[in-house]
N, C-alpha and C positions, 0 to 999 in steps of 0.2 A: 839574522835573516828571517827566522820564524816569527820573531817578535814584530818585525816590520810588517809581515803578512797579516798577522792578527790585528795590528793597528789599522792597517788599510781596510781589512774586512769590517772592523767595528765602525770605521768612519763611513764606509759605503752603505752600511745597514740602514741608516735613516732614509736614504734615497729610495729604498724598496718598500717603505711603509705606505699604507693606504692613506690618502689624503683625508683630512677631517670632513670635508664636505661629502666625499664619496661614502665614507663610513656612516655619516648621518643619513644619507640618502638610502643606503641599503637597510638601515634600521627602520626608516619610515616605510619603505616598500614592504618589508617583512610584516610590520604591524598592519598594513592595509590588507595583505594576504590573509593574515589571521582573522581580521574582522570580516572579510568576505566569507571565509570558511565557517565562522560562527554564524553569520547571517544565513548562509545556505542551509544549515542544519536546524537553526532555531526558528527561522521564518515560518515554515509550515505549521509548527505547533503553536506559535504565537498568534497567527492570523486565522487559524481554522476555527470554525464555529458550526453549530448544528444548523443545517440548511438543506433544503431541496432533497431530503431523503425520501425515496419512493416507498410509500406505505399504503397498504390497502385499507379500505373502510367499508363497512356494511351495516345495515340496520334501518330502522324507520327514517323516513325522509326528514322529519323534524329534528330527530336526534343527530343525524348526520350533518344537517345544516348548522345546528348549534355548535358542534365540534369544529366544523370548518370555519365558522365565524370567530370562534375563540382563538384558534390557531392563527387566523389571518391577522389578528391584532399584534402578533409578534413580528418584529423586523430584525433579521430576515425570517421568513416562515420556516420552521424547522422541518416540516414534512411536505412532500408533494403527494397529496392524497389522491388515490386512484380507487374508483369503485370496484368492488368484487361481488360476485353473485352469492357466495356463501363462504362458510368456514373452510370447506374442502377446496374451494377455488383458491382461497387465500393461501392455504398450505401448499397447494400445487405451484403457485407462483413464487412462493418463498423458496421452495426446494429447487426451482429452476433459476433462482437468483434474479428474478424480475422485481421482487419486492424484498425489503429488509424486515418486514413485519406487517401486522394488520391490526386494526381496531374494530372489534365486532360489538355492536351495540344491540340493546334489546333487553328482554327480561333476564337473561343470563349473560351479562357483559363479559367479554374476554379480550385480552390483548395477546397477540401472537408475536413472539420474538424469535430470532435466530442468532444466538450468541456466536456461532461459528462463522456467520457472515461478517459480523463486526461487534465486538463487545461494547464499543462506544455507542453504536446504534441501539443495541439491546438495552443499554442503560437508559438511553433517552426514552425509549418506549416504556420501560418499567416506571419511569417518572410520570408518564402520562397515565398509566394504570393507577398509580397512587393518587394522582390528582382527581381522576374519575371517581375513585372510591371515596375520597374526601367530599366531593360534591354530592354523591349519592347519600352519604351519611348526613350531611347538612340538610339536604332536602327532606330526608325521612324524619329527622328530628323536628324540622319546621312543621311538617304535616302533623306529626304526633302532638306537638305543642298547640297547634291550632285546634285540633280535635279535643284535647283536654280543656282548652280555654272555653270552647263552645259548651262542653258538658258542665263545667263549673258555672258558667253563666246561666244555663238553663236551670240548674239546681237552685241557684240564688233567687230566681224568679218563681220558683215553685212549679216549674214545668218539668215534664218528663223528657229527659234528653233523647234526642232522635239520632240514631247512628246512621251514617251514610249507607246507601243501598249496597248490599253485599258485604258490609262490615260485620264482623263477629264479636267485636269488643276486645279481641286479643290484640297484642302489640303487632304491628305490621312487620312482615319479614323483610329485612333490608338486604338487597342483592349484594353479592360479593364479586368483585372484579377478579377474574381468574387470569393469571399470567402463565402461558404455556410456551416453553422453549421447544420450538419445532426441530431445530438442528443445534444441539448443544455441542460444546467443545469436548475434545478428548480429555480423559481423566488426568493425563500427564501435563495438560496445558489448560488448567481450569479457568485462567483469566485471559488467555490468548496472547500472552507476552512472548511465548516461544515461537509461535507462528509468525508474529511480526518481526521477531529478531532473526528469522531464517533468511531474510533478505540480505542482511549484512554479510554472512559468509559466502553467499553467492556473488555479491558484488566484489568483495575483497579477494575471494578465491579466484574469480575470473580475471581480475586485474593482475594479480601476482602470476597466474599461469601465463597470461599473454606476455607480460614483461620478461619472465624467465625464458620462454620459448623464443622470444625475439632476440635476446642477448646471448643465449647459450647454444641455440641450434642453428646451424647454417644449412642453406638449401631449402627451397620453398616446399618441395615434396616432403622432405623429412620434417619440416616445421608443421605442416598440416597433419601429417601422421601423428606427430607428438600432440597436436591439438586434439585429435580424436581420442587418443588414449587418455589424455589428461581429463577430458570432459566425462568420459565413461567412468574412470576411476574416481574422480571427484564427486560425481553424483552418487555413486554407490557408497563412498565413505561418509559423505554428509548425511545420507539417509540412514546409514548404520548408526552414526552417533545420535542423530536427532530422533529417530524412530525406535530403533532396537535398544539403544542404551537409555536415553532419557524419556522416551515415550511421548515426546512433544508432537510428533506427527502420527497420523493414523491412516487407515485405509490400505490400499494395495502398495506394498513396499516397492515393487519394480516400477510401478507407474510414478510414484513419488521420486524415486531415483532418476527416472527419465526426465522429469520436469526440472529437478535440481541440476542434473548434468547438462541439459540443454541451456538453462540460464547461465551456467558457468561458461560453457563453450561459446555462447553468443558474445559474452563480454570479452573473453580472451580473443576471439576472432576479430573483434573491433580493434583491440589494441594492436594485434599483429598486422592487420590490414593498414591501419593509419601509420604505424611505424615503417612498413614497407613503402608506403607512398610518400611520407614526409620525412623519413629519417627519425632520429631520436626525438625531435619535437612531437612526433605523432604519438609517442607514449604519453606525454603530458596532456595532449589534446584528448586522447581516449580516457585518461583518468578524470579529467575535468568533466567530460560529458557524463561519465558513469557515476562518479562519486558525488560531484557537487551540483549537478543539474538533475539527473534522472533519479537518484536515490531519494532526495528530500521530497519529491513530488510523486513518489511511487504509490502512496496511499495504502501502505501495508498495515500501519497501526490504527488507521481510522478510514472511514469511507472517503473515496475520492471526492464525493459531493461536498464534503466539509471544507475542502481546500478552496482558496480563492479561485474564482473562475478566470480563465479556463484551465488552470494548471492541473487540477485534479484529473480532468479528462486527458490532457496532453501527457501526463505522466504514465498513463496506461499504454502508450505507444512506445515507451522505452523498455529496455530489458528488465530492470528491477520491478517496475509496475506490472508488466505482463507476467513475469515469473511468479510474483506474489499472488496475483489474481488467479493464475492457472493452478498453482499449488493448492490454494484454498478450495477451488472448485473440485479438483480430482479427489481431494481428501473427504470433503463433506457434502458436496452437491453433485452427485452423479448424473442428475437430470439437467444440469446446467449446460448451456452451449459453450464449448471451449475452442472452437475452430479459430476464432479471432486471435486468441492468445498464442496458440500453436503457430499460426501464420506469422504473427509479429516476431516471435523469437526466431523462426526459420528465416525470415527476411534479414534480420540483423546478422545471423550466422552466415548466410549466403553473401550478404554485403561485405562482411569482413574478409571472407575468402576471396571474393572478386577483387577487392582492393589490394590484397596481398599478391594476387596473380598479376595485376596491372603494374604494381611496383616492381615485381621481379622481372617482368618483361622489359620495362623501361631501363632498369639497371643493366640487364643483359645486353640491350641494344647499345647503351652507352659504352660498354666495355668491349664490344665487338668492333674492330677496325673496319673501315670501308673496304670493299672487295678490291679496289684498285691498289690499295696498300699491301694487300696480300699477294698480288701478282709479282713473280720474280722479275727483277730489273734485267733488261736485255743488255748484253755486252757486245759492242760492235767490233 
């Protein structure tokens, strides 16, 4: 009898196998998903280029025009040059994050950079400083060569060489282009990689928190209380690891923890709200929005201007972009305006809570029977 059952089970097994076409289809779908994921993360880095970077410029009109014409030859133009009144004016605008740097022309040329604003932008400006120095050296050598040629020619003809008016006969002093880092990075994050990497724990932590609270906590009030506790604790712990332990973050510890906590909470709230409104598919939708759309265009590792338009600007209205921008400002740029980033994160948080409440009320209404069904039936 047992042998007969085993034989029947073996014979029936092939009927439960997945069809060849279905197996191939799932493999194809999986490969497409992997390709989309790779494209989402690689596309910003592959298509980004130095362009439209707000940079100040000051100096004699002729020198400013020459620099503008030289930069205009490049396509796309790496800098969006804006006139500044002086070096102090340029520093003020850099510290308020209106500019990424400045080019100061004149007898003492200087290039101002702010590595804390963007190491990539600072590197581009340092390259400009090196190019300016090369041009100055070339021009000085050419002038000296012309002067020596004139002297040698005069001596050959037996004439007394005449020095230009004001010349002393000594070699002319060649100006040196100074590079000044107005807002440098913290000692623990000298290349800025840690600050850019801080976006990932906020994104991943927020997603995990929202998923766990959705799956493990029942009751809308309890879930929202758990969201609040999770956000506060996550912000404090991330700040503890990144600032106290590794020294990647700098500035006011509580303020940094508040930014990190708000970013994590806003992402978790989105997951919770979409799951309450759409059911389990809402978790996937929230993850796609956060990880595969918002994260690649956040502009944390490079200026948003370097991304293809308009995605760099669009990315600043999602949680990862606003969080990274806000964290950079509170750490390094106390004079910068941050109300927009606080507002964006607050709107995402409030939106997630509202969606959660709407989903809860809808489910509650569906589970509550009509009043007429609750009335006891009358017996005649």
